[in-house]
Phi, psi and omega in degrees: 000320182297325177298316179300313182294314180296306181293323178294320176296319177298311179301315181298317182295311183292314181295318180294319178296318178299315180298313182297318181295314182293328176293324179292321180293310180194104182299340181294341175306325183259015186310318183296345181259003178271154176306153188299321181298332176286313178303323183291340182275349182231160178291158176299164178300142174275177184301320179294320179292325175296316178299313180296317178301320179289317180295330178269330182290324178298309178296328179295315178297319178299315178302315183295338179258329185290320184293310175300321177297311179299320177298315182291322179293320178297318177303313180300313183285332175288337178260017175085007175094341184255083179236130179291165184303312189302313179292328175294315178299312182303321179293309179300316180298312184299315179302313182292321183293326177302316176296316180304318178296314180296317180300314182292306188281317185272307184284310185282302185285311184282304185288302188290311187272320187269307183275319183043067179295157187300333183287347174266348182274119177285128180308131181096357180243012181307135178081002179298140179299332182303336181288350178239025184266083181298324181295321176306314182285334174293319176300321176297323174298318178297319177295321177295329178292319176296318177300322178298321179295318179296319178297322178295316178296313180297318181297311181295315181300310180296322181295319179295331179285336185263000000 
């Protein structure tokens, strides 16, 4: 359990810092993750914004999968190599899920919905109801939980193959 907390906290810190920095640079990078009423108030991403989102999104996705995998692989080797699927899955899922919790509670509910600093507000969307849509972010948390399960399955499966 301590491995999950330590590695999950590391992932949450790095991924949350990445999100915060990119939001400060240009919140439109994350436009597809904003509530629909906010998206409806602004034009779609232009070609340059789509390229930037892709260039930043790929390493971000790799990070979200690599940390649980590295943690799970480390677990296998620290236990002598003979670890069944379920503990490997639980480790990969748990590491990813810690970030999911931080993303939901700290980034989404506290920062985005409650505090709503100016750097998360896309120009032209000031006052949109979506900035207080806690249910939208809870649904995102549920999607993130499914992603954590995929990360756990992928981490365990790859670890068993190595």
